[in-house]
KOLMARPA-276187 format. One record per residue: y, x, z of N, C-alpha, C in turn; residue in three letters. Coordinates in steps of 0.05 Angstrom, whole numbers, plus 5000, padded with zeros to 4 digits. Example, Ala and Ser with C-alpha at 12.3 -4.5 7.8 and 13.67 -1.06 7.14 Angstrom:
<pts>
488652645156491052465156493452645156ALA
495552575142497952735143500152585157SER
</pts>
This chain:
<pts>
644746428576641946488584640246238581MET
637646278578635846048577634546028605LYS
634645778616633745718643631845488642ILE
629645508657627845278661628145188690ALA
628244928694628544808720626144628725MET
624444708744622044558750622644358772ILE
622444098766623143888785625743758777GLY
625643498775628143348768628843148791THR
628243238815629243088838632143148842GLY
633043098866635943118872636943398866TYR
635643598878636643878875636243978846VAL
633843928835633244038809635043918787GLY
635443648788636943528767639943608769LEU
641043598793643843668796644243958788VAL
642444138796642744418790642444468760SER
640444338748640044378719642344288703GLY
643444048710645743948695648144128698VAL
648644218722650944398727650644668714CYS
648244778714647845028700648444998670PHE
647544768659648144728630651144708626SER
652544598645655444578642656844848644ASP
655445048656656345318656656145448628PHE
654645318610654145428584651345528579GLY
649645518599646945608596645245398581HIS
643145488569641145308556639045238577GLU
638944988585637244908607635244698598VAL
632744748606630644548601629544468629THR
629844208635628744098660626043988655CYS
624144058672621343978667620343828692VAL
618743618687617643458708614943348699ASP
613143318718610543208711610442908707ARG
612542778717612642488716613642398689ASP
611942298671612842218644614841998644PRO
614741818664616641598665619441708671ASP
619641908689622142028695623342178672LYS
621642318657622642468634623542268612ILE
622142048608622941848589625641728597ALA
626041678622628541568632630841768627MET
630442018633632442218629633142248599LEU
631042238582631542258554633142028543GLU
632941798557634641568549637441578560ARG
637941788576640641818587640941688614GLY
638741598626638841458652638241658674GLU
639741638696639441818718637741678740VAL
635541798749633841668769634841668797PRO
637041808802638241818829641141728827ILE
642341658849645241588849646741828859PHE
648441938842650242158849652742128833GLU
655042088845657542038830658042258810PRO
658542178785659242358763656942488749GLY
654542458759652242608748651542498720LEU
651542238717650642118691652442208668GLU
655042208673656942298652656742588646ALA
656342748666656043038662653543108647LEU
651342958654648842998640649042928611MET
650342698605650642608577652242808561ALA
654342928573655943118558654443358550ARG
652743458568651243708562648843658544ASN
647643418546645543348527646743328499VAL
649043198496650443178470651143458459ASP
651743638476652543908468650144078461ALA
647643978466645244128459644444338479GLY
645744328503645144538523643044438543ARG
642444178543640744068564638543898552LEU
636043958558633843798548631843748571THR
630043558566628043478586625343478573PHE
623243558589620543568578618543548601THR
616143458594613943468612612143708607GLY
612843868588611244108580612344358592ASP
611044458613612044698627612144938609LEU
610044978593609945208575612245218556ALA
613044988546615344968528617845038543ARG
618144948567620544998583620845298590ALA
618545418596618545698605618845898582VAL
617945818558618045998536620846108530GLU
621146368532623746498527625646478550GLY
624946348572626846318594627046588609ALA
629546658616629946898632629846848662GLU
630146598669629846508697628546238698ALA
626646208716625345958721625845878750VAL
627245658754627845558780625745358789PHE
624845388814622945198826624545028845ILE
624744768839626244578855624544328860ALA
622344378873620444158880620644108910VAL
619343888918619543808946618043988965GLY
619144018989617844159011617943989036THR
616543759035616643579058615443699083PRO
616043579105614843669131611843609130THR
610343819136607443799135606443639160ARG
604743459155603743289177602143469197ARG
602743419222601143549243602443789256GLY
603943949240604944199252607944249248ASP
609344079233612144109229613044309209GLY
611144459197611844659177612744519151HIS
614344659135614944569108612444599091ALA
611744399077609344399060610044539033ASP
608744769028609244929004607344868981LEU
605844658983603744608963605044588935THR
607244438932608444398906609744658896PHE
610944808914612245058906610145258895VAL
607945288910605845478901604545388875MET
604145128873602845028848604745088824ALA
607345048828609245098806609245398799ALA
609245568819609345858815606945958800ALA
604645858807602145938794602045838765GLU
603145598761603145498733605045658716GLU
607345738727609245918712607846178705VAL
606346288724604946538719602946518696ALA
601746288693599746248672600946218644ARG
603446118643604646068616606746268608VAL
607946418627610046608620608946848605ALA
610446948587609647178570611447418574ARG
613947378577615847598579617047608608ASP
618547818613619847848639621447598646TYR
621047518671622347278681622947308711VAL
625147198719625747178748624946898757VAL
623146878776622246618787623946578812ILE
625546368811627546318831626846078848VAL
626546108874625945888891628545748900THR
628945508889631245348897630545158920LYS
627945088922627044918943627545058970SER
627844898991628145009018625445089028THR
625045349034622445449042622745629067VAL
620645649083620745809107621146099101PRO
621946249122622346539119619546659113VAL
619546819091617046949082615746809059GLY
616746569052615446419031615746539003ALA
618046668998618346788972616447028967ASN
615747168989613747378986611047258980ARG
610447018992608046878985607946788956GLN
610246698946610446628918609846868900VAL
610947098908610447338892607547408891LYS
606147388914603347448915601747248898GLN
602546998900601046788884601346838854ALA
603746908846604246958817602647198808VAL
602747408824601347658816598347608815ARG
597247448833594447388832593747218808LYS
595447028801594846858778595146998752ALA
596847198750597247348725598147638732ASN
596147818737596748088745598448248725PRO
598448158700599848308679602748218674ASP
603547998687606247888683608348068694LEU
610448108679612848268687614848058699ASP
615248068725616947868737618147968763PHE
620147818773621247848800621547578812ASP
621747568838622347318851625147338864VAL
626447108867629047098880629246838896ALA
630846858917631346618934634146528929SER
634546278923637146168917637445888930ASN
637645878956637645618970640145458962PRO
639745188963641945008955643444918980GLU
645944858976647644748997649244508986PHE
647844318975649144098962649243858981LEU
651643738983651843498999651443258981ARG
649643088988649242838972651842678972GLU
652642588948655142448945657442628936GLY
657042888939659143078931657843328918ALA
655443288907653843508898655043668875ALA
656243528856657343668832659643848841ILE
661343738857663643898867662644138883ASP
660544088899659444308915658244528898ASP
657044448875655844648857658044798842PHE
659944658833662044778816664144938833MET
664544848857666544978875665245028902LYS
663345208903661745238928663245398949PRO
662545338974663545508996662445788993ASP
659945808983658646058978656046008962ARG
655146208948652546208935650846428948VAL
648446358957646746558970644446628951VAL
644146888946642046988928640547208943VAL
637947168945636147378956634447508935GLY
634547768932633047918912631848168924VAL
630048288909628748538918629548778903GLN
630948738880631748968864634148898847ASN
635349108835637749068819637148908794ASP
634848938783634148798758634348488762ARG
633148388783633348108788636148028796ALA
637548208810640248148818642148118794GLY
641648278773643248258749642847998735GLU
640347898734639847638722641247418737VAL
641047428763642347218779645347228777MET
646447478775649347508772650247388746ALA
648647418725649447308699649246998700GLU
647346888714647046598716649546488729ILE
650446618750652746518766655346648757TYR
655446768734657846908724660346728725ARG
660146478717662646308718663846288746PRO
662146298766663146288794664246558803LEU
662946778794663947048799666847078788TYR
667146978763669747008750671946848765LEU
671246638778673146478794673246568823ARG
671846778829671846908855670846738878GLU
668946568872667546428894665746628908PHE
665346608934663646808948660746788940PRO
659747018932656847048926655647238946ILE
653847138962652547298983649847388972VAL
649547648966647047758956645747918978THR
643247848983641847979006638847988999THR
637248059019634348069015633147779017ASP
630547759011629347499009629347349036LEU
628447499057628247369083630947279094GLU
633047439090635647359100636647109085THR
636247099059637046859044635646609054ALA
633046639059631546409069632546319096GLU
633246509114634146449140636946319140MET
638646409122641346299120641245999117ILE
639445909099639245619094638545469119LYS
636445559133635645419157637645429180TYR
638845669183640845709204643245529199ALA
644145509174646545349168646045049174ALA
643744949164643144669168642644599198ASN
641344779212640944729240643544729256ALA
645444899248648044909262649544649257PHE
649544559232650944309226649744069240LEU
647044069241645743849256646443869286ALA
646844109295647544139323650344029329THR
652244079310654943969314654843669315LYS
653343549297653143249297651943149323ILE
649843279331648443189355650143239380THR
651643459381653343519403655443299407PHE
656843229385658943029388657742749395ILE
655242699385654042439393653342439423ASN
652542669433651942679462654542649478GLU
656642779468659242749481660242459480ILE
659642329458660442049455659141879476ALA
656541929482655141779502656441819529ALA
657342059535658742119560661441989561LEU
662841979538665441849536665141559544CYS
663041429535662641149542662341109572GLU
661141299586660841269615663441339630ARG
665041509618667441609633670041469624THR
669941329602672341189592674041359573GLY
673041589565674441749545673941639517ALA
675641729498675441639470674441879453ASP
672041849442670742079428672342159403VAL
673641969390675242039367677442229374LYS
678742179396680842359405679742619415GLN
677442609428676142849437675443029413VAL
674242899393673543049369675943169355ALA
678143019354680643129342681643369358ARG
681643339384682543559401680843809398GLY
678243769395676443989390676844119363MET
676943939343677044029315679544189307GLY
681644149322684144299317683844589325LEU
681844649340681244929347679945059323ASP
681245259311680245389287677445499290GLY
676645569314674045679319671845459317ARG
672645209319670744989319670944839292ILE
673344749284673644599259672944309263GLY
674044139245673643849249671343739234ASN
670043889217667743779201665343739219LYS
663843519213661343459227661843389256PHE
664243299263664843209290665442909290LEU
663942759275664342469273661942339287HIS
662542209309660342079324659141849308ALA
656541819311655241609296652441559306GLY
650741429290648041349299645941569296PRO
646741819291644842029287644642129259GLY
643842369255643642479228640942399215TYR
641042399188638642339173638742489146GLY
637342389126637542509100635242689094GLY
635442829071633242989061633143269073SER
635243359086635443639095635243669125CYS
637143559140637343629169634743569184PHE
633543329182631143279197628843469190PRO
628443509164626343689155626843979163LYS
629244069159629844359163629944429193ASP
630944249210630944309238628044329249THR
626344149239623544159248622144419238LYS
622844489214621544739203622544989218ALA
625144999224626145229239624945239267LEU
624645009280623344999306620545109304ALA
619145039283616345129280616245429274ARG
618145529258618245819253618545969279ILE
620345869296620846009321618345999338GLY
616945779339614445759355612345959344GLN
612145979318610146159306610646449312ASP
613246509317613946789322614446839352HIS
613546649368613746689397616546679408GLY
618346559393621146539402622146259397LEU
621546079415622345799411625345769407PRO
626045609387628845539382629645309400MET
630345369424630745169445633044979438GLN
635245089427637444919420636644719398ILE
635344829377634444659355632444449364THR
630644519381628644329391630044109406GLU
632044179422633543969436635143799418THR
636343909397637743759377635943539365VAL
633543619358631543429346631043199365ILE
630643259391630043059411632442879416SER
634842999418637242839424637842649400VAL
637442749376638042579353636242339352ASN
633742369359631942129360632841939382GLU
633642049405634541879427637141739419GLU
638841869403641341739394640741489378THR
638841499360638041269344637141039362LYS
635441109381634440909399636640789416ARG
638640949424640840849440642440649424ARG
642540679397644040479381642740209383MET
640040199384638639949387639439809414VAL
639639969435640439859461643239749460GLU
645139879446647839789444647939509430LYS
646339489408646339239393645039019410LEU
643039089425641638899442643638779463LEU
645338949474647338859493649338669480GLU
650038729455651838539440650538269436LEU
647838269434646438019430645437899456CYS
646637979478646037869504643137899512GLU
641938129505639338199515636938119497GLY
637437979475635237909457636137889428THR
634337979410634837939382633537679371PHE
631737569388630137349378631937109371ASN
631537009347633036779337635836839327GLY
636737089329639437169321639437239291LYS
641637189278642137279251643937529252THR
643037749240644537999241645138089213VAL
647638149208648438259182648838559185ALA
647538709168647639009170649039109145VAL
651239249148652739359126652039659124LEU
650439719103649739999098647140079110GLY
645240189094642740289105642040569095VAL
643440669075642940949067643941129089THR
642941379089643541559111646441639112PHE
647841619089650641679087651741529063LYS
654341499060655441369036655141539011PRO
655441408988655441548961652741668954ASN
650641548965647941638957646141398960THR
643841408947641741198951639441298968ASP
639841528981637741658996637341519022ASP
634841449028634141319053632541499071MET
632041739064630241909079631341959108ARG
629741889127630341929156633041799163ASP
633841589149636341459156636141319183ALA
638341309198638241159223637340869220PRO
637940759197637140479191634140439193SER
632540649188629640619189628640599218LEU
630340659237629640609265630940349275THR
633440299267634940079278634139809265ILE
633939799239633339539226630539439234VAL
628439609233625839509242625839409271PRO
627539529289627739429316629039149317ALA
630939099299632138829297630038629288LEU
628638699266626638519255624438469275VAL
623438689288621338669307622138509332GLY
624638499338625638349360626038049354GLY
625537979329625737689322628237619308GLY
629837809300632337749286631837689256ALA
633537519245633637479216635837669206LYS
635037869190636838089182637538069153VAL
640238069148641238089121642438369117ARG
641838489095642838759089644538759065VAL
646838909067648638949044649139249042CYS
648339359019648839649014649239688984ASP
651339828976651939858947649739998931PRO
648140168944646040318929643340328943GLN
643140208967640640248983638340068976GLY
638739868959636539678955634139788941ARG
634639978922632440078905630240208923ARG
631040368942629140488960628640308984GLU
630740158993630540009017628639779017GLY
628239648994626439418993623639489003GLU
622639728996619939809005620039909034ALA
622240039042622340159068623139969091LEU
624439749083625439559104624339279098LEU
621739239101620638969096621738769117PRO
621838519108622638309126625538259128GLY
627138389110630038339110630738199083VAL
633038069083634037959058636438129049SER
636738149022638838319011641038148999TRP
643538209004645738068993647738268981VAL
649338188962651138368948653938378960GLU
654538198978657238168988657238169018ASP
658938329031658938339060659738069073PRO
661437919060662237659071659937459070TYR
658337469049655937299049653937389070LYS
653737649074651937749095652737639122ALA
655337619127656437539153656337239158ALA
655737079137655836789140653936689161HIS
655036559182653536439204651936649219ASN
652736909218651237119232652137129261ALA
650437229278651037259307651937539313ASP
651537729294652337999299652738139272LEU
654838289269655338449245655238749254LEU
653638909238653239189245654239359222VAL
656039539227656839739207655139989212VAL
653340039193651340259197651840499179LEU
653040449155653740669137656640619128THR
658240829129661140799124661840819095GLU
660640649078661540629051664440549049TRP
665840649029668640569026669040269025ASN
667140129013667339839011667439699038GLU
666539839059666439719085668739819104PHE
670539979093672540099110675039919113ARG
675439729095677839569096677239269092ALA
675139189106674338899104676438729119LEU
676638479111678338289124676938189150ASP
677638309172676238249197676537959205LEU
678937839200679337559207677437379191LYS
677237439165675437289148672537309157ARG
671737549164669037599174668537429200LEU
670437449218670137309244669837009240ALA
671436899221671336609216668636529205ARG
667436699189664936629176662536639195LYS
662836789217660536839234660136619254MET
657636569262657036379283657936479310ALA
657436729315658436869339659737129329ARG
662337159328663637399317663337639336PRO
661237789332660838029348660338259329ARG
661438489335661438719316660338969330LEU
658239079318657239339327658039549306GLY
660239689312661339879293660240159299ASP
657940219287656540469293657640709278LEU
659840669263661140899250664140919257ARG
664940769277667740779287669740739264ASN
669140549247670840499224673340339233VAL
673040159252675239989260676140049289TYR
678539969294679640009321678939759338ALA
678139799363677439569380679639359381PRO
682139439382684339249384684539079359LYS
683939199336684039049311681738839310ASP
679438909320677238719321677938489340ALA
679138549363679838339381681938149369LYS
683938269357686138119344685037939322ARG
682938029308681737879286680137639296ALA
679437629321677937409331675137469340GLY
674337719339671637789349671537759379PHE
669337639388669037589417667737829431GLU
666538009416665338249428665338469406ALA
665738709416665838939398664739179413TYR
663239349399662439609411662239809389ASP
662740059396662640279376661440519390SER
662040759380660740999390662841169405ILE
662441199431664141379446666941269452GLY
667240999450669840879456669340619472ARG
671340529486671140279501670840039482ARG
668839879487668539629472669739409489GLY
669139169481670038939497668238699492PHE
668238519511667038259508669238049513VAL
668637799508670637589507672237579533LYS
670937639555672237609581674037839588SER
673938059572675638299578678538229573ASP
680238349588683038329584684038569569GLU
</pts>
């Protein structure tokens, strides 16, 4: 099939490349000429493991092309996917549909034959019907259908998620559109991956409900972690004991400095707003949003205690600033709360992150960037593990402690055991939901 993918951001580019690997003829279109030029040179504008090689393979096979000309991309396409941004709208918390609607109307003006317009962007319940109205108004004579096909890609594992999904969700209004979508996902049907076909509103709600539930699991274990610190329990063992229950599962039960990224913050806010608009407040989701912000602030207090009540004049080494490992995404990362608090408190901050510098330089002013964690720790008064990159999971703690002016460790991802930190020579250690220690502790 011939497919057009509008938007070459994270979702659009990964989806377009993977669809081409299914054997479809895919044209990715973007208004940014610099981004198109980069893609045509074989350069990937985002960091996603395996994406550059997969893209090159399908470009070489002639199945994947890039253009800034929407009319060219849409010509002859049986499906046009809209994968543009839906950021939180200022002032009311709604998802901003400006880019989605603009893309749909532009498709309406250039399409000539029957086409399924597929919303890949995360949109509120009812948005696909708005898309349908906008297309019909822009071109009353166009033969088309709309479909909802929300994405469930984890940054850092997106290709595997696309090729081996837990499920694919497709919302359609009739069999004709359903048949087009079934053909697009035929390789997954043949391998018997679950395909959930439903109406538009249900497909839209599945996306929000799933992300809000996962954000709730993260926030729940973070709140339990805070209670563990007061009671002397170990949150890692608590999470293990919970996760072995098949009704709960062990995923997303890792205590840390709060969730971030492109999905959870935006989607929880949007779901809360949808509930308010329908007179049914999503009280659990609203609490999750509030507790997550408090969790980030609590991390600052933990680090302040390790620095004996003040950041002023201290040198702090921060390992990792992206919201999770294996991505360069900084959106709503806990580092955007924690690092500015360090800088604002008078600390000299060194940052080491394998992929975070490209976005982080603009988002984290006042810090210095180093390529090596041991250089970051040189003469530092505090070392903070903020993102659990593999590079930071097996550091030589003794070497780090020797390099530091005051060997103190804020392990905000529970990467290391307190006893190992003490044995290595750290005089103070704290983590999430576990007992820390200071030099005087026995």
